[in-house]
N, C-alpha and C positions, 0 to 999 in steps of 0.2 A: 520346474520353472514354467510360470504362467506368461505369456507374451503380451502384450499389447500396442497397436499398432499408435503413435501418435503423427500428427500430422508436421511435428518440427523436428523431430531426434530420428525418425523412424522407429524399428522394433526395440522397443524398452521390456527387458525379462524382470519380472519380479520373483522374488523367492514365495515359499507357502507362508511363513507369516506376514510378509509383504501384501499378499493377496489376500488375506485373511484382517489384515490393519485396514486395506482400501476396501474392504467387503464389510466393514463395520458400518454402523450409523452414524456415528458421528464424521464419517468420514463421505458416507454417500450425500450427507445433507452438503456436503460443499457444490455437490451438482446443482443444485441452486439459488448459490450466491455468486454471482457476476465479477468477477477480476475487476474492473473496473469502473464498478458500482454504477453512477450514473450518465456514463460515457457513451451511452448503447443511443440515450439520445441525441447526442452529435453525429456519432460515428455507427451506421446499422449495425455492422457487422460484428461489433463490441460486445457478443454475449456468451465470448470464453466463461470458463468459470474457474472458482479455484481449485476445482477438482482436477481438471488437466494439466493444470499449473502443478501441483502438488507432485504429480506422476513425471513431467518434463524437467522437476528440482531436484529428485533423486536421482533421475540418469544423468544429469550433469554432474552432481556431486558425486556421483562414481566414478564418473571420469576424474574429476581433479583428485579424488583418493587414491586414482591407480597411479596420475602421471608425478603425486609425492610420496609416493609408495609407501602408503597405511597397509600395516599389515590385516589381514581376513577379520580380524575382529571388532578393530577401530573402522574399519570400510562397511562393516555391518549396522554397528551404531549408528553410523552418519546416515547410512540409505535410510534407516530407518526415522531419525530425527529430521532428515528432507521431505520424505513422503509426509509425516506429521506437523511440519514448522508451519502450516496454516489452518489445522484443524480447531483451533481457538476463536477464527474469526464468525463474528456475527451476520448477519443481513446486511448489506451494503457494505461492508469490510471496514476500513480507514473511516469513510464516512460520519458514520454511527456510532463507530467508535469513539470517533471524538465528543462526542455526548455522554454514552453509558459506559464509557473507562469509568467515570466517578463512582458509579457505584457496582460495575462488574469486574475494574482493572482492565488492562491492555489485553490483546487478543495473543499476547505470549503465556500472560499470566492465566487465562483462562487453559489454554492449551495446556500448561504445565498441571493445572489441577483437573484436567480430564487424561491425562497420560496416567497421573497418580492413583485414580480411583476410576472404577468402571470399567467396560467393556473394555477400551483402549489397554488400560494397564492389565487387566487379564489377559489380553492377547502376548503382550508384550512378554508379559513372566515367565512363556513358555521356553526364552532363550537369552532375554536380560533383565536384571533388575529394574525398577520401572523407573529409579531417581536418574541413574546413569544415562537414558534415553532425555530425561525431561531437563536434566542438569547442563548437558552439551554446551548449549547457546550462554552460558555460564564460564565455559573454558575458551582456552584460544582457538582449540578446533570446530570449537561454534562457527567461528569466522568463514570456513570454506564451507555454510550455508548463507549468514547471512552478512558477510562483509559487502564493501560496495565491490569486490570484485569474487563474489559469494556467488555458488550456482542458484539462489534466487533473485537476485537482482538479473545475471545472465538471462534464464529463463524469460522473467517477466519482460524483460524490454525486448526479446524475439518474439513472444506471443501476442504482446500487444499491439507491437509492429504489427506483426501476419494480420491478426483481427481487424485490426484501425485500417488495413490499407495506409499505414503511412510508412512511408521507407526508412525515416531517420531513426529508428528503431535496431535496424540490421548491425549485428556487431560480430568480430570474427571469433566465436566462442573456442574452434579449436586451438586458436593461436594464445588468446589467454588461458585455458586451460592448461596447456604444456610450459605456459612462461610462471606458473605458479610455483614457490617453493614455500617451506615453512621457515620458522625463525621463531626458537622457544617457543612451538607448538603453534604460533600465529600464520595465517596465511602471509607472503608478501609476493611482489612479483619481481624477477630478475630483471634485469637491463632489455633484456631480447622483446619483452612483453610490454617495452615502453608505448610504444603505437599503438598497439592494440589496445593498451590501458586506455589514452589519449581518445581513441573511438567509441571505446564503451562511456567514456563521461560525456564525451560529445554528443552523443547518441541520447544518453538517458538527461542531459540538458534539454536539448532538442524537444524529447518526448514531451518535458514537462511542460516547454513553451507552446506546442502544439495538441496535446490531449489532456494530460492531466490536469493543468492550468486552463485550459479553453474556459474562456470566460463563459460560456453556457455552460458547460459543466461545473465549473464552482456555484453559479448560483442556481442549478437545478439541487445541487450537494447542500448547501447554505439553507434552504427549502423544504429540504428533507430533514436537518437537522433541529429546525423551528419547526417540524411536524413532530417526533420524536419528542423535543422537550417538552412540547405542548402537551402531549399525548402522557409522557410520566406525571408531569403536573395535576390533569385535571382525571387521572387514575383507569384512561383509557386502557392503558397497558403499563405493566409493570416491566423493569428492568429484565431479571430473570427469563420473562417470557421469550427476550431476543435470543437466546441462548439455543431455542428451538425452530426457530425461523428460516423460510426460504427468503429473499428477495420479495416475491410477489405477495408472500403471506403478510411480511411486515408492510408493506407498502396498502394493502386490503386494510390491517386492522388500523393504520394508522389515519384511514381515509374516515376512520367511525368515531374519531375523537372530534369534542365540542368545539373545542379551543384550534387543535390543527390540521382540523379536516381539512380545510379548505387548501391547507396546503399542500396535501397527499394529493386529492383531488386533483389539483393543477396540475401535479406532476404525471399523474396517469391520464390526464387530456393534452399532455405537452402546452400548458399556456404558462409558462415560464414568467419571471421577475424579468427586468430591464435594467441594465446598468445606468443609473443615475448619476454616479459620479466618482472618481476614484482619487486616492491619495497616497504617496509611495508609503511602502510600509516601515520603511526609516523614520518618518515625521509622524505616523500615528503612533508607533512605541514610544516615540520623546513626547508622545501627549500623557497629559493627565487624567485624562478621561477613559472608563473601560469602556471595552465593546457595548457592553450591557445598558451602562448609561447613554451612551449616543445613540444606540437603538431608540431607548425608551424616550428619550428627546426628543429626537426626529419624527418617531412615530405619531408623538403628541402635537409636537408642532405642526405636521402636514398631514394630518388626521389620516393617516393611511399605513399600513404595515412598512415598515421602513429596515430592512435587516441591512447589516455588514459581512463581509467574507473577508476572512484575518487569516492569508494564507499562512501554514504552518509546515515548513519547508526548510531545511538547512542547503545553502548554499555550500556547506563543505563538505570534502571529501577524507576520508581517514586511510586512505589506502598507503602502503609504504612501498617505495621501490628500493632492491641492493643495490648499491652504487657503489663499487670500490672496497667491498666488503662491508657495508656500513647500512643500515637501514632507513632511508629521510623520506618524508611526507613528499609524495608525488607533484606538487606543486613547487618544491624547491628544485624538482629537476625539469620541471615544463611549465615555459611559461605560458603555453598553452591553457593548461590547466588552471593556472591561477589565475587567467584572464576570463576563464569562464565561472570562477566561481565570483570574482568581481562581476561582472556581466550579469547575473543570474541573482543576485542580492539586489541589484540597481533595478532588475525590471522586477520584482516582488513589489505589489501592490494590495491596497484595501478595496473593496470595492462595494459602494453602497448602492443596493439593490430594491426596486417596488413597483410595483404593477404598471403596466406601461402607459394607463391614463395620469398616473401621477408624477412622471420622471422631471417633468418641467420643474414644479413647486419643491418635489426630493432634491432636483440637483441645486435650487438657489437655496434653501435651507442648508443642505453639506458643504456647500461654496460658506455660506457664511461658521458652521461648526466647525468644519474643518481646515476649510482656506484652499 
């Protein structure tokens, strides 16, 4: 066993094969990919990476496995899958994925390909079949890692809260882990875990409001996405290049783009666009015009670059609670959770952004076009 000291969980022990996976090039690459992408521009401490989050997810997944009584064979598979759950992320994680997934697939699909072929697969084949690790997320047991009460979510809320200095993400992971059971192989909560689950969902809601969907974070992320789109269009970068890039390397490459370089350079200098207008997501989705069309119309009418940031967040949760022997959606058992889902949906809005000097004219144009 090798022991790693984690600032959140204390000592984390890894088996020999887990140590080899962690030392592989695909996993070491995650040291250069920030967990929160552009949030460091608002929260200076948010420089933690996908690498340490992967270790924390393994730790919590193992804790849940022990609580639900999985045998050692299944527990080892879950541990390996938890360690590798983010290995398919490219630079800037979800922010760049919104653009690159059209050519590369989602980070889950990229990760699956990496596990089935190459260095990771070679390491895994010493103890497992490659497919049984890559396919775990297609099975109910995968919810121990990837569900709303899984190890991934617990770790990122705790870790993001710790490194941003925002207290809203603090959750009772001990209580949650001990309140999970399996129904037909899928994780559900026992009644004793209701309050802990409510706390987790409140924490997630508050972290979205204060960190993940912070106005400035969204603006920087949308500028990054535009830089990537431009670089792909003008040939500065091919999508496959992103598979080996760190955040720093990608931003440097994007700054060389003839059409998108100005967006990347302004991110590097923290000269970010400003909000000119906002409209509710519901109203925007009920409109007939696409995001691309509206951006083109506003940019042409205002004589400057105008971008729209459309949030891609679901307010719903799939957590099930065992109540009187029956698994029901937690929103049916908790008025608090039902209220949170409604509130989050109502708060989601579409931002219209542009450079600071153009805010007034873009605001007028957006009001005419969007209301």
